C-alpha positions as CSV (number, residue, x, y, z in Angstrom):
1,X,83.2,-62.2,77.4
2,X,84.9,-60.0,74.3
3,X,86.7,-57.4,75.4
4,X,86.2,-53.3,73.7
5,X,88.2,-52.4,71.3
6,X,90.8,-49.4,73.0
7,X,89.0,-46.6,71.2
8,X,85.4,-47.7,72.6
9,X,87.5,-47.6,75.8
10,X,89.1,-43.7,75.4
11,X,85.7,-42.8,74.1
12,X,83.7,-43.7,77.0
13,X,86.9,-42.3,79.2
14,X,86.5,-38.9,77.1
15,X,82.8,-38.8,77.7
16,X,82.6,-39.5,81.5
17,X,85.8,-36.4,81.9
18,X,83.8,-34.0,79.9
19,X,80.6,-35.0,82.0
20,X,82.5,-34.6,85.8
21,X,83.7,-30.5,84.0
22,X,80.6,-29.7,82.8
23,X,79.7,-29.9,86.5
24,X,82.4,-28.5,87.6
25,X,82.2,-25.2,85.8
26,X,78.8,-23.9,87.5
27,X,79.7,-20.1,88.5
28,X,79.8,-20.3,92.5
29,X,77.9,-18.8,94.6
30,X,79.3,-15.8,95.5
31,X,79.2,-15.0,99.8
32,X,78.6,-12.0,101.2
33,X,81.5,-10.7,103.3
34,X,80.4,-10.7,107.3
35,X,79.9,-7.2,108.7
36,X,82.1,-5.4,110.0
37,X,81.1,-4.1,113.6
38,X,81.2,-0.6,114.1
39,X,81.7,0.2,117.4
40,X,84.5,-2.6,117.9
41,X,84.6,-4.2,121.2
42,X,82.0,-3.8,123.8
43,X,82.6,-1.4,126.7
44,X,82.9,-2.5,129.9
45,X,80.0,-1.8,132.2
46,X,80.2,1.9,133.8
47,X,80.8,0.5,136.9
48,X,84.1,-1.2,136.1
49,X,85.4,1.3,133.3
50,X,87.9,2.6,136.2
51,X,88.7,-0.9,137.6
52,X,89.9,-2.4,134.4
53,X,93.6,-3.7,134.4
54,X,95.7,-5.9,136.1
55,X,95.8,-6.4,140.5
56,X,97.3,-8.2,143.0
57,X,95.3,-9.2,146.0
58,X,96.6,-7.4,149.0
59,X,93.5,-8.0,151.6
60,X,90.8,-9.9,152.1
61,X,89.1,-9.3,155.7
62,X,88.6,-12.3,157.8
63,X,90.6,-15.0,155.6
64,X,94.6,-15.1,155.9
65,X,96.3,-14.7,152.2
66,X,98.0,-17.9,152.6
67,X,101.8,-17.4,152.6
68,X,103.2,-17.8,149.2
69,X,100.8,-16.8,147.1
70,X,99.8,-14.2,144.9
71,X,96.1,-14.0,143.8
72,X,96.1,-11.9,140.6
73,X,92.9,-10.3,138.6
74,X,92.5,-9.3,135.8
75,X,89.2,-6.9,134.8
76,X,88.7,-6.5,130.7
77,X,85.8,-5.5,129.2
78,X,83.3,-8.2,129.4
79,X,84.9,-10.7,132.3
80,X,87.1,-11.0,135.2
81,X,90.2,-13.9,135.4
82,X,93.1,-14.7,137.1
83,X,95.0,-17.1,139.2
84,X,93.8,-17.4,142.7
85,X,96.7,-19.8,144.4
86,X,96.9,-23.3,142.6
87,X,94.0,-23.0,140.1
88,X,93.0,-19.9,137.5
89,X,89.3,-18.6,136.9
90,X,87.3,-16.9,134.3
91,X,83.7,-14.8,135.1
92,X,81.5,-13.6,132.1
93,X,80.1,-10.2,133.0
94,X,76.7,-8.9,131.8
95,X,77.1,-5.3,131.8
96,X,73.1,-4.5,133.8
97,X,70.9,-0.8,133.3
98,X,72.0,0.4,136.3
99,X,75.2,0.7,135.4
100,X,76.7,-2.2,137.8
101,X,77.5,-5.9,136.3
102,X,76.0,-9.5,137.2
103,X,78.3,-12.8,136.3
104,X,76.3,-14.8,133.8
105,X,79.2,-17.8,133.6
106,X,81.8,-18.8,136.0
107,X,84.8,-21.4,135.0
108,X,88.2,-22.9,137.0
109,X,90.5,-24.9,137.3
110,X,90.7,-27.7,139.5
111,X,93.9,-28.7,140.8
112,X,94.4,-29.5,144.6
113,X,96.9,-27.4,146.1
114,X,96.2,-28.1,149.7
115,X,93.6,-27.3,152.5
116,X,93.9,-24.0,153.4
117,X,95.0,-23.1,149.7
118,X,91.9,-25.0,148.7
119,X,89.4,-23.0,151.5
120,X,91.1,-20.0,150.5
121,X,90.4,-20.0,146.9
122,X,86.9,-21.0,147.1
123,X,85.9,-18.1,149.6
124,X,88.1,-15.6,147.1
125,X,86.1,-17.0,144.4
126,X,82.8,-16.8,146.5
127,X,83.9,-13.1,147.5
128,X,84.5,-12.1,143.6
129,X,80.9,-13.4,143.2
130,X,79.6,-11.1,146.1
131,X,81.1,-7.9,144.9
132,X,78.7,-5.8,143.8
133,X,80.6,-1.9,144.1
134,X,84.4,-1.7,143.0
135,X,85.8,1.7,143.9
136,X,89.3,2.5,142.6
137,X,91.5,5.1,144.9
138,X,94.7,5.8,143.3
139,X,96.9,2.3,142.7
140,X,93.8,0.5,145.0
141,X,91.1,-1.6,144.2
142,X,88.7,-2.3,146.6
143,X,85.5,-4.7,145.8
144,X,82.4,-4.3,148.6
145,X,79.0,-5.8,148.5
146,X,75.2,-4.7,148.6
147,X,75.9,-3.0,152.4
148,X,79.2,-1.2,151.5
149,X,81.5,-3.9,153.4
150,X,84.7,-4.5,152.3
151,X,85.3,-7.9,150.1
152,X,89.0,-7.3,148.7
153,X,91.4,-5.2,148.2
154,X,93.8,-5.3,145.4
155,X,96.6,-3.3,144.1
156,X,97.9,-2.0,140.8
157,X,100.1,-4.9,139.5
């Protein structure tokens, strides 16, 4: 087999390079900018507006708070989050037409922290899910169920 002359190899390389350049010189299709929401972040349901902020649990009637535990609650525009005892939690909220809310999603870490603390955490999360009324009284936040029974009492952090 006879080798190609050097000038033919160079010519072939130039032709291939020109074809590659021709393919890459097409005008890209412009991508329109994403629309910027005019309203900004979604406001919290009306019932939660006075409660937005950071809170520390001071009372859960019928259930003692474990020693050295400082359960926290952060109420934001569309979620509750915080730390119970050993585990963190996050509840996604959806506003209802009546001004209240409902939990559409819940997640929490699963770290074993003892029988007493674990039972407390389950009771705490259950009380949060059952809460239908939130009342702010100065630096205190009270969560109640549908029959006005106090489930949780927090102080401002």
